[in-house]
C-alpha positions in Angstrom: 24.6 -13.8 3.9 22.0 -11.5 6.0 18.9 -11.5 4.5 16.7 -8.3 4.6 13.1 -9.2 5.8 11.6 -6.9 8.3 9.4 -4.3 7.1 10.0 -0.9 8.1 8.0 0.6 10.8 6.4 4.1 10.8 7.8 7.1 13.1 4.8 7.6 14.4 2.1 4.5 15.5 -0.6 5.9 15.3 -3.7 5.1 17.0 -5.3 1.7 16.0 -9.0 1.3 16.3 -10.0 -1.7 15.2 -14.0 -2.7 13.7 -14.9 -6.1 14.3 -13.3 -9.0 16.8 -13.5 -12.1 15.4 -10.6 -14.7 15.3 -8.1 -13.5 13.1 -8.2 -10.0 15.2 -7.4 -12.5 18.5 -4.8 -14.3 16.6 -3.3 -12.3 14.6 -3.8 -8.9 14.4 -3.4 -7.7 17.9 -0.5 -9.9 18.6 1.0 -8.9 15.7 0.6 -5.2 16.5 2.0 -5.9 20.6 5.2 -7.2 19.2 5.1 -3.6 16.9 4.4 -1.6 19.8 1.5 -0.6 17.8 -1.2 1.2 19.8 -4.5 -0.2 19.6 -7.1 2.3 21.2 -10.4 1.1 20.8 -12.2 -1.6 19.6 -15.9 -2.4 18.3 -18.1 -5.2 17.8 -22.0 -6.3 17.1 -21.7 -8.1 19.7 -20.4 -6.1 22.7 -19.0 -9.2 24.7 -16.4 -10.3 22.3 -14.8 -7.0 22.0 -14.8 -6.4 25.5 -13.2 -10.3 26.0 -10.3 -9.1 24.0 -10.0 -5.5 25.3 -9.2 -7.0 28.6 -7.2 -9.4 26.9 -5.3 -7.1 24.6 -5.1 -3.8 27.4 -7.6 -2.2 25.3 -8.8 1.2 26.6 -11.7 1.8 24.6 -14.7 -0.8 23.7 -17.4 1.1 21.9 -21.2 0.7 21.3 -21.1 1.2 17.8 -18.8 2.3 14.4 -20.3 6.1 14.9 -19.5 6.0 18.9 -16.3 5.1 18.0 -15.6 6.9 14.8 -16.8 10.6 16.9 -13.9 9.2 20.0 -11.1 9.1 17.4 -8.1 11.6 16.8 -7.9 12.8 13.5 -4.3 10.4 13.1 -6.5 7.7 13.8 -5.9 4.3 11.7 -9.1 2.1 11.4 -8.6 -1.5 11.1 -11.7 -2.8 9.5 -12.0 -6.8 10.1 -15.8 -7.3 9.1 -17.2 -9.8 6.7 -16.5 -8.3 2.9 -20.7 -7.8 2.4 -20.3 -5.1 5.2 -17.3 -3.2 4.6 -19.5 -0.4 2.0 -21.8 0.2 4.8 -18.7 0.9 7.4 -16.5 2.5 5.2 -19.7 5.1 4.9 -19.3 5.6 8.4 -15.8 6.6 8.5 -14.4 10.4 8.4 -13.5 11.2 4.7 -9.7 11.0 3.8 -9.6 8.7 7.1 -6.6 6.0 6.9 -8.2 2.5 6.6 -7.1 -1.2 6.7 -9.4 -3.9 5.0 -10.0 -7.4 5.5 -9.0 -9.2 2.3 -10.6 -10.5 -0.1 -11.8 -7.1 -1.2 -15.4 -8.0 -1.4 -17.3 -11.6 -2.1 -17.8 -10.8 -5.5 -16.2 -8.1 -8.5 -19.4 -5.9 -8.0 -18.5 -5.6 -4.3 -15.2 -5.0 -5.1 -16.4 -2.0 -7.6 -18.5 -1.0 -4.7 -15.3 -0.7 -1.9 -13.3 0.7 -4.5 -16.1 3.7 -5.2 -16.6 4.3 -1.5 -13.1 4.6 -1.0 -12.2 7.1 -4.1 -15.5 9.1 -3.2 -14.6 9.7 0.2 -10.9 10.2 -0.6 -10.0 7.1 1.9 -6.6 6.5 2.7 -7.6 3.0 2.1 -5.2 -0.4 1.7 -6.1 -4.1 1.9 -4.5 -6.5 4.0 -2.6 -8.9 1.7 -0.7 -10.0 4.3 1.0 -13.1 2.7 3.0 -9.6 1.1 4.9 -9.8 4.1 5.4 -13.1 5.4 9.5 -13.2 6.3 10.2 -15.8 3.6 8.3 -13.8 0.5 10.5 -10.0 2.5 13.7 -12.6 2.1 13.0 -14.3 -1.4 11.9 -10.8 -2.7 15.1 -9.7 -1.3 17.1 -12.1 -3.2 15.5 -11.5 -6.1 15.9 -8.0 -6.2 19.6 -8.5 -6.2 20.1 -10.3 -8.9 21.1 -13.6 -7.5 19.1 -16.1 -8.7 19.2 -14.3 -12.1 16.2 -13.5 -14.3 12.5 -14.7 -12.5 11.3 -17.6 -14.8 9.4 -19.9 -12.9 7.0 -19.1 -9.9 4.9 -21.6 -8.5 2.7 -22.2 -5.0 1.8 -25.6 -4.2 0.0 -27.2 -1.3 -1.4 -30.5 -0.9 -2.8 -30.5 2.6 -5.8 -31.2 4.7 -8.1 -27.9 6.0 -10.4 -28.3 8.4 -12.8 -26.0 7.2 -14.9 -25.9 10.2 -12.6 -23.9 11.9 -13.6 -20.6 9.3 -17.4 -20.9 10.1 -18.2 -17.2 8.2 -16.6 -18.7 4.6 -17.6 -22.7 4.7 -21.0 -22.0 2.9 -19.6 -19.6 0.7 -20.4 -20.2 -2.9 -16.7 -19.5 -4.4 -15.2 -20.7 -1.7 -11.5 -21.6 -2.5 -10.6 -18.7 -5.1 -12.1 -16.1 -3.2 -11.3 -16.8 0.2 -7.8 -18.7 -0.2 -6.0 -18.9 -3.8 -6.6 -14.9 -3.6 -3.2 -15.2 -1.4 -1.2 -16.7 -3.9 -2.7 -14.3 -7.0 -2.0 -11.1 -5.7 1.7 -12.3 -4.0 2.2 -13.5 -7.7 1.1 -9.8 -8.6 3.5 -8.3 -6.3 6.4 -10.1 -8.0 5.6 -10.3 -11.5 2.5 -7.6 -12.2 -0.6 -7.7 -14.0 -0.8 -11.2 -16.0 -2.3 -10.7 -19.4 -4.4 -13.9 -19.4 -5.7 -16.5 -17.1 -6.9 -20.2 -17.0 -8.4 -21.5 -14.6 -10.4 -24.7 -12.6 -11.7 -24.9 -9.0 -13.3 -27.9 -8.2 -15.1 -29.5 -5.4 -14.6 -32.9 -3.3 -17.8 -35.0 -4.3 -18.3 -36.2 -0.6 -18.0 -32.5 1.2 -20.6 -29.9 0.8 -18.4 -26.7 0.4 -18.5 -25.0 -3.4 -14.5 -25.7 -4.4 -12.0 -26.9 -2.4 -9.2 -27.7 -5.2 -8.0 -25.5 -8.0 -5.4 -25.1 -10.7 -4.7 -21.9 -12.0 -2.8 -20.3 -14.3 -1.2 -16.6 -14.4 0.0 -16.2 -18.1 3.0 -13.9 -18.6 4.8 -14.9 -21.3 6.6 -17.3 -23.2 9.2 -18.2 -20.8 7.3 -17.3 -17.4 5.4 -20.2 -16.1 2.9 -19.0 -13.1 1.2 -21.8 -11.7 -1.0 -22.1 -8.1 -2.1 -25.6 -7.6 -4.0 -25.9 -4.1 -5.6 -29.3 -2.7 -7.3 -28.8 0.6 -8.6 -32.4 0.6 -5.3 -34.7 1.2 -6.1 -36.1 4.5 -4.4 -39.1 4.2 -1.5 -38.0 6.7 1.5 -35.8 6.9 4.2 -38.0 5.0 3.3 -36.8 1.5 1.5 -33.2 2.4 3.3 -30.3 0.5 2.6 -26.3 1.2 5.5 -24.5 -0.1 6.0 -21.7 -3.0 8.8 -21.8 -5.4 10.6 -19.3 -7.2 13.4 -20.2 -10.3 15.9 -18.1 -12.2 18.4 -18.4 -14.2 21.4 -18.4 -11.6 19.1 -20.1 -8.9 16.1 -21.2 -7.3 14.3 -20.4 -3.7 11.5 -22.7 -1.7 10.1 -21.6 1.2 7.9 -23.9 3.2 4.0 -22.4 4.4 4.6 -24.2 7.4 1.5 -23.0 8.5 -1.0 -24.5 6.7 0.4 -28.2 7.6 -1.3 -29.9 10.7 -3.9 -26.6 10.6 -4.5 -25.3 13.1 -1.4 -26.1 15.0 1.0 -25.5 12.0 4.5 -26.6 11.5 7.8 -24.6 11.2 8.5 -22.4 8.1 11.7 -23.3 6.0 13.7 -21.1 4.1 16.3 -22.0 1.7 18.0 -20.6 -1.5 20.4 -22.1 -4.1 22.8 -20.3 -6.3 24.3 -22.1 -8.8 28.1 -21.2 -9.2 30.2 -22.0 -12.2 32.1 -25.0 -11.8 30.0 -26.6 -8.9 27.7 -28.2 -7.7 24.6 -27.0 -6.7 24.1 -26.1 -2.7 21.0 -25.5 -1.1 21.5 -23.2 2.2 18.6 -23.3 5.1 18.3 -19.8 6.9 16.2 -19.8 9.9 14.1 -16.5 9.7 12.3 -14.7 13.1 8.3 -14.9 12.3 6.1 -16.3 10.4 3.1 -15.6 7.7 0.7 -15.7 11.2 0.5 -13.2 13.0 4.2 -11.6 12.1 3.2 -10.5 8.5 0.1 -8.2 9.7 2.9 -5.9 10.7 4.1 -5.4 7.4 0.5 -4.4 6.1 -0.3 -2.1 9.0 3.2 -0.6 9.0 3.0 0.4 5.3 -0.3 1.8 6.0 1.0 4.2 8.8 4.4 5.2 6.8 2.5 6.3 3.5 0.3 8.3 6.1 3.0 9.9 7.4 4.8 10.6 4.2 7.8 8.6 4.8 6.8 6.4 1.8 5.1 7.4 -1.3 4.1 3.9 -2.3 1.3 2.3 -0.4 1.5 -0.9 -2.0 -1.5 -2.9 -1.1 -3.9 0.1 -2.0 -7.4 -0.4 -3.0 -6.4 1.1 -6.6 -3.6 -1.9 -6.5 -5.4 -5.1 -5.0 -8.6 -4.0 -7.4 -6.7 -5.8 -10.0 -5.4 -8.9 -7.5 -9.5 -9.0 -7.4 -10.2 -8.5 -11.3 -7.9 -12.0 -11.6 -10.3 -13.6 -9.0 -13.1 -12.9 -11.7 -11.4 -14.0 -14.7 -10.3 -17.0 -12.9 -14.0 -18.2 -12.2 -14.5 -16.6 -15.9 -12.4 -19.4 -17.3 -13.6 -21.8 -15.2 -17.1 -21.6 -16.2 -16.4 -21.1 -20.0 -14.2 -24.3 -19.2 -11.7 -25.9 -21.9 -11.1 -26.3 -25.4 -12.7 -29.4 -26.5 -10.7 -32.2 -28.8 -11.6 -33.1 -32.3 -12.1 -36.8 -32.0 -14.3 -37.4 -35.1 -11.0 -38.7 -37.3 
C-alpha cells in the first residue's frame, strides 16, 4: 500500500526572515528549509555573532542588527519565522508589518495570559499567523492520518501517547527552570496532536509531578482528554526512566474498530542521538490472524516536520488553500487545554469516603 505522508509544498517559495538564532533554528528550521528548497534571506539575533555563525553555515545572505532593520529590508511577500522565547513574542510581533505572514515557535505563550496577549496582537494587526506545532507534520503522523481518513482502521476509539524515557534537560537551558515544565513545554505537543485528530475535548483531567531528586518543576504527567464514553485519549509521559534502554518506550498508538497503528518516536530515545522511527499498522481481515505491517518512511519529526508548518503557512498566504491548520485561532484551543490541565492538577482528585 502506498502511503501519502509528505506535506504539499507552496507554488511560490517566499523569502524567509528568521528572528532568533538558537539551537532549534540550527538543528531543525534551517536543515528542513534547505531540504525543501525554501530560501532564507535574512536572520537576526540579540547576540549577533550567533546569527553570523548560522548565516555562514547555511549561506544566509543577510544578517541584521535589529528586528526593525530586518523589517525595513524585507519585501512585501516575506514570511517571518519567530523563534524567540514566548515572553518575547508580543513585543516582536508589534514590530512586524500589519497583515504580515509569521510562523511563531511553540508554545503559544508561557501561560494562558500570554497566549491571549499573542492572540490579541495577531488579530489587531491582522497577521497571517501560525504556531509551529510541527508534530502534526511528522511523517508517521501524516501516514497515520492518511490511513485513518481512508477508513482503513474503522472508527477510531483509542488514542495513546506513551513516553518512558530519559530526557537530559540540560540540553534545554532556556526552559529547564520553567515553573510549568512538562505540560507547557513538552506535553503540549501531544495535546495539540490529539486535537488535530479528534477536535476539542469536553473535559480534561491531568496530574503532573516532579522528581524528588531533581530541581525541575515537573518531569512526569498523565493527562486524559475526555471526548465520549467510547473514545479514550490519554497522554502518559515519564522523562525519568534512566535505567538503560531495555524498557524505554516512546510511541503514539491509534486503535480503531478495524485495525490499529503504532509509531515509535525515535527522536526521544537516547536523546539527543535518537533511534530510528518505526511505523506499523494492522488491518484486521475476517478469517485471518492479525498481521502487523512495517513501512519505512522518509524523514522524521526533527527536522522534516518543520517543512510542513512553513509550507502550510506559505500555501495559505498564496491562496492555494483556505486552511491554516496551526493558525493562532486554532492553537489557542490547545493552550486552553494546557491551562485546564494545570487547573485539574491544582484542584486534585475526589477523596474517597473512608468513614464507613
